DRENTORKOL-3810 file (N, C-alpha, C; in nm, 4 decimals):
REM DRENTORKOL-3810
@n.u->0.8466; n.v->-2.0174; n.w->-1.6408; ca.u->0.7655; ca.v->-1.9740; ca.w->-1.5293; c.u->0.8086; c.v->-1.8343; c.w->-1.4880
@n.u->0.7127; n.v->-1.7585; n.w->-1.4414; ca.u->0.7379; ca.v->-1.6246; ca.w->-1.3894; c.u->0.6518; c.v->-1.6059; c.w->-1.2653
@n.u->0.6628; n.v->-1.4889; n.w->-1.2051; ca.u->0.5831; ca.v->-1.4558; ca.w->-1.0866; c.u->0.5183; c.v->-1.3209; c.w->-1.1074
@n.u->0.3935; n.v->-1.3078; n.w->-1.0645; ca.u->0.3206; ca.v->-1.1819; ca.w->-1.0806; c.u->0.2787; c.v->-1.1269; c.w->-0.9452
@n.u->0.2889; n.v->-0.9953; n.w->-0.9287; ca.u->0.2382; ca.v->-0.9330; ca.w->-0.8073; c.u->0.0856; c.v->-0.9274; c.w->-0.8136
@n.u->0.0193; n.v->-0.9528; n.w->-0.7039; ca.u->-0.1263; ca.v->-0.9432; ca.w->-0.6969; c.u->-0.1658; c.v->-0.8603; c.w->-0.5750
@n.u->-0.2831; n.v->-0.7981; n.w->-0.5855; ca.u->-0.3334; ca.v->-0.7106; ca.w->-0.4798; c.u->-0.4774; c.v->-0.7466; c.w->-0.4487
@n.u->-0.5100; n.v->-0.7494; n.w->-0.3216; ca.u->-0.6457; ca.v->-0.7778; ca.w->-0.2773; c.u->-0.7237; c.v->-0.6468; c.w->-0.2714
@n.u->-0.8208; n.v->-0.6328; n.w->-0.3606; ca.u->-0.9038; ca.v->-0.5116; ca.w->-0.3695; c.u->-1.0503; c.v->-0.5522; c.w->-0.3613
@n.u->-1.1180; n.v->-0.5041; n.w->-0.2610; ca.u->-1.2595; ca.v->-0.5365; ca.w->-0.2417; c.u->-1.2852; c.v->-0.6866; c.w->-0.2426
@n.u->-1.1973; n.v->-0.7635; n.w->-0.1777; ca.u->-1.2157; ca.v->-0.9067; ca.w->-0.1644; c.u->-1.1762; c.v->-0.9902; c.w->-0.2845
@n.u->-1.1174; n.v->-0.9289; n.w->-0.3886; ca.u->-1.0789; ca.v->-1.0013; ca.w->-0.5097; c.u->-0.9314; c.v->-0.9779; c.w->-0.5418
@n.u->-0.8584; n.v->-1.0855; n.w->-0.5741; ca.u->-0.7174; ca.v->-1.0728; ca.w->-0.6106; c.u->-0.7061; c.v->-1.0223; c.w->-0.7536
@n.u->-0.6283; n.v->-0.9144; n.w->-0.7737; ca.u->-0.6132; ca.v->-0.8498; ca.w->-0.9040; c.u->-0.4650; c.v->-0.8389; c.w->-0.9389
@n.u->-0.4351; n.v->-0.8381; n.w->-1.0696; ca.u->-0.2967; ca.v->-0.8209; ca.w->-1.1142; c.u->-0.2959; c.v->-0.7452; c.w->-1.2461
@n.u->-0.1755; n.v->-0.7104; n.w->-1.2906; ca.u->-0.1594; ca.v->-0.6481; ca.w->-1.4213; c.u->-0.0694; c.v->-0.7384; c.w->-1.5056
@n.u->-0.0066; n.v->-0.6862; n.w->-1.6085; ca.u->0.0733; ca.v->-0.7679; ca.w->-1.7002; c.u->0.2190; c.v->-0.7844; c.w->-1.6566
@n.u->0.2578; n.v->-0.7297; n.w->-1.5424; ca.u->0.3972; ca.v->-0.7425; ca.w->-1.4988; c.u->0.4274; c.v->-0.8858; c.w->-1.4566
@n.u->0.5423; n.v->-0.9387; n.w->-1.5060; ca.u->0.5877; ca.v->-1.0721; ca.w->-1.4695; c.u->0.7365; c.v->-1.0659; c.w->-1.4373
@n.u->0.7761; n.v->-1.1282; n.w->-1.3264; ca.u->0.9140; ca.v->-1.1241; ca.w->-1.2785; c.u->0.9736; c.v->-1.2648; c.w->-1.2776
@n.u->1.1051; n.v->-1.2729; n.w->-1.2853; ca.u->1.1739; ca.v->-1.4010; ca.w->-1.2891; c.u->1.1699; c.v->-1.4732; c.w->-1.1545
@n.u->1.1648; n.v->-1.3975; n.w->-1.0449; ca.u->1.1655; ca.v->-1.4606; ca.w->-0.9129; c.u->1.0474; c.v->-1.4133; c.w->-0.8287
@n.u->1.0097; n.v->-1.4963; n.w->-0.7342; ca.u->0.9031; ca.v->-1.4602; ca.w->-0.6417; c.u->0.9448; c.v->-1.3380; c.w->-0.5587
@n.u->1.0727; n.v->-1.3321; n.w->-0.5215; ca.u->1.1237; ca.v->-1.2200; ca.w->-0.4419; c.u->1.1076; c.v->-1.0874; c.w->-0.5163
@n.u->1.1382; n.v->-1.0865; n.w->-0.6471; ca.u->1.1212; ca.v->-0.9636; ca.w->-0.7257; c.u->0.9745; c.v->-0.9212; c.w->-0.7291
@n.u->0.8858; n.v->-1.0169; n.w->-0.7508; ca.u->0.7423; ca.v->-0.9856; ca.w->-0.7547; c.u->0.6942; c.v->-0.9347; c.w->-0.6195
@n.u->0.7415; n.v->-0.9961; n.w->-0.5103; ca.u->0.7060; ca.v->-0.9511; ca.w->-0.3747; c.u->0.7561; c.v->-0.8084; c.w->-0.3503
@n.u->0.8789; n.v->-0.7801; n.w->-0.3910; ca.u->0.9355; ca.v->-0.6463; ca.w->-0.3705; c.u->0.8578; c.v->-0.5411; c.w->-0.4485
@n.u->0.8234; n.v->-0.5733; n.w->-0.5720; ca.u->0.7435; ca.v->-0.4805; ca.w->-0.6524; c.u->0.6076; c.v->-0.4560; c.w->-0.5873
@n.u->0.5426; n.v->-0.5637; n.w->-0.5448; ca.u->0.4108; ca.v->-0.5505; ca.w->-0.4810; c.u->0.4201; c.v->-0.4703; c.w->-0.3520
@n.u->0.5226; n.v->-0.4972; n.w->-0.2719; ca.u->0.5401; ca.v->-0.4251; ca.w->-0.1447; c.u->0.5577; c.v->-0.2753; c.w->-0.1693
@n.u->0.6355; n.v->-0.2413; n.w->-0.2723; ca.u->0.6596; ca.v->-0.1006; ca.w->-0.3040; c.u->0.5297; c.v->-0.0294; c.w->-0.3436
@n.u->0.4517; n.v->-0.0919; n.w->-0.4309; ca.u->0.3254; ca.v->-0.0301; ca.w->-0.4717; c.u->0.2239; c.v->-0.0278; c.w->-0.3582
@n.u->0.2187; n.v->-0.1361; n.w->-0.2806; ca.u->0.1238; ca.v->-0.1452; ca.w->-0.1703; c.u->0.1432; c.v->-0.0308; c.w->-0.0706
@n.u->0.2678; n.v->0.0095; n.w->-0.0508; ca.u->0.2982; ca.v->0.1180; ca.w->0.0427; c.u->0.2452; c.v->0.2527; c.w->-0.0056
@n.u->0.2240; n.v->0.2663; n.w->-0.1363; ca.u->0.1771; ca.v->0.3944; ca.w->-0.1906; c.u->0.0284; c.v->0.3966; c.w->-0.2210
@n.u->-0.0324; n.v->0.2823; n.w->-0.2375; ca.u->-0.1740; ca.v->0.2744; ca.w->-0.2738; c.u->-0.2607; c.v->0.2725; c.w->-0.1493
@n.u->-0.3860; n.v->0.3147; n.w->-0.1623; ca.u->-0.4754; ca.v->0.3150; ca.w->-0.0474; c.u->-0.5902; c.v->0.2146; c.w->-0.0606
@n.u->-0.6149; n.v->0.1587; n.w->-0.1780; ca.u->-0.7271; ca.v->0.0673; ca.w->-0.1972; c.u->-0.6964; c.v->-0.0770; c.w->-0.1560
@n.u->-0.5831; n.v->-0.1354; n.w->-0.1958; ca.u->-0.5588; ca.v->-0.2767; ca.w->-0.1611; c.u->-0.5466; c.v->-0.2987; c.w->-0.0107
@n.u->-0.5928; n.v->-0.4164; n.w->0.0337; ca.u->-0.5800; ca.v->-0.4498; ca.w->0.1751; c.u->-0.4717; c.v->-0.5556; c.w->0.1985
@n.u->-0.4142; n.v->-0.6109; n.w->0.0905; ca.u->-0.3069; ca.v->-0.7104; ca.w->0.1012; c.u->-0.2376; c.v->-0.7226; c.w->-0.0341
@n.u->-0.1228; n.v->-0.7928; n.w->-0.0350; ca.u->-0.0523; ca.v->-0.8211; ca.w->-0.1601; c.u->0.0157; c.v->-0.9554; c.w->-0.1501
@n.u->0.0506; n.v->-1.0127; n.w->-0.2664; ca.u->0.1209; ca.v->-1.1403; ca.w->-0.2713; c.u->0.1854; c.v->-1.1558; c.w->-0.4082
@n.u->0.2665; n.v->-1.2597; n.w->-0.4246; ca.u->0.3232; ca.v->-1.2965; ca.w->-0.5540; c.u->0.2807; c.v->-1.4395; c.w->-0.5839
@n.u->0.2347; n.v->-1.4650; n.w->-0.7057; ca.u->0.1919; ca.v->-1.5992; ca.w->-0.7445; c.u->0.2603; c.v->-1.6408; c.w->-0.8742
@n.u->0.2674; n.v->-1.7718; n.w->-0.8977; ca.u->0.3289; ca.v->-1.8232; ca.w->-1.0192; c.u->0.2434; c.v->-1.7910; c.w->-1.1412
@n.u->0.3117; n.v->-1.7766; n.w->-1.2548; ca.u->0.2449; ca.v->-1.7484; ca.w->-1.3816; c.u->0.3195; c.v->-1.8228; c.w->-1.4922
@n.u->0.2486; n.v->-1.8600; n.w->-1.5972; ca.u->0.3108; ca.v->-1.9222; ca.w->-1.7146; c.u->0.3542; c.v->-1.8185; c.w->-1.8173
@n.u->0.3276; n.v->-1.6915; n.w->-1.7931; ca.u->0.3634; ca.v->-1.5838; ca.w->-1.8852; c.u->0.5140; c.v->-1.5594; c.w->-1.8835
@n.u->0.5703; n.v->-1.5061; n.w->-1.9934; ca.u->0.7137; ca.v->-1.4758; ca.w->-1.9955; c.u->0.7486; c.v->-1.3573; c.w->-1.9047
@n.u->0.8697; n.v->-1.3565; n.w->-1.8552; ca.u->0.9190; ca.v->-1.2468; ca.w->-1.7714; c.u->0.9280; c.v->-1.1203; c.w->-1.8560
@n.u->0.8785; n.v->-1.0070; n.w->-1.8029; ca.u->0.8894; ca.v->-0.8794; ca.w->-1.8740; c.u->0.9324; c.v->-0.7644; c.w->-1.7830
@n.u->0.9616; n.v->-0.7938; n.w->-1.6565; ca.u->1.0101; ca.v->-0.6927; ca.w->-1.5623; c.u->1.1143; c.v->-0.7551; c.w->-1.4713
@n.u->1.1983; n.v->-0.6702; n.w->-1.4139; ca.u->1.2878; ca.v->-0.7107; ca.w->-1.3064; c.u->1.2772; c.v->-0.6056; c.w->-1.1982
@n.u->1.3142; n.v->-0.6428; n.w->-1.0767; ca.u->1.3088; ca.v->-0.5502; ca.w->-0.9631; c.u->1.4483; c.v->-0.5000; c.w->-0.9336
@n.u->1.4600; n.v->-0.3675; n.w->-0.9158; ca.u->1.5853; ca.v->-0.3044; ca.w->-0.8785; c.u->1.5592; c.v->-0.2240; c.w->-0.7522
@n.u->1.6424; n.v->-0.2432; n.w->-0.6494; ca.u->1.6219; ca.v->-0.1753; ca.w->-0.5209; c.u->1.6206; c.v->-0.0235; c.w->-0.5336
@n.u->1.6953; n.v->0.0333; n.w->-0.6254; ca.u->1.7003; ca.v->0.1790; ca.w->-0.6409; c.u->1.5988; c.v->0.2307; c.w->-0.7430
@n.u->1.5790; n.v->0.1584; n.w->-0.8524; ca.u->1.4901; ca.v->0.2053; ca.w->-0.9589; c.u->1.3490; c.v->0.1519; c.w->-0.9495
@n.u->1.3292; n.v->0.0441; n.w->-0.8744; ca.u->1.1955; ca.v->-0.0169; ca.w->-0.8664; c.u->1.1733; c.v->-0.1099; c.w->-0.9840
@n.u->1.0537; n.v->-0.1063; n.w->-1.0408; ca.u->1.0192; ca.v->-0.1921; ca.w->-1.1539; c.u->1.0949; c.v->-0.1453; c.w->-1.2784
@n.u->1.1621; n.v->-0.2388; n.w->-1.3458; ca.u->1.2375; ca.v->-0.2078; ca.w->-1.4671; c.u->1.1871; c.v->-0.2989; c.w->-1.5782
@n.u->1.1327; n.v->-0.2417; n.w->-1.6831; ca.u->1.0823; ca.v->-0.3195; ca.w->-1.7973; c.u->1.1995; c.v->-0.3810; c.w->-1.8726
@n.u->1.1923; n.v->-0.5102; n.w->-1.9028; ca.u->1.2991; ca.v->-0.5781; ca.w->-1.9753; c.u->1.2545; c.v->-0.6249; c.w->-2.1129
@n.u->1.1352; n.v->-0.5842; n.w->-2.1532; ca.u->1.0809; ca.v->-0.6086; ca.w->-2.2863; c.u->1.0980; c.v->-0.7433; c.w->-2.3344
END
């Protein structure tokens, strides 16, 4: 199991291919992007069956773990 950041854009929840090991990492990634973007009106983290491919680092942000 992994967690993916999602963004509410024009009434629809959208995501990309990023998957994190914890809900907290996905929330932190989403919060960081949400602060810089102007289109989304909300963000969240949801469960995914996809493999983990990113981790969150407080100083570096999203870090690809391939």
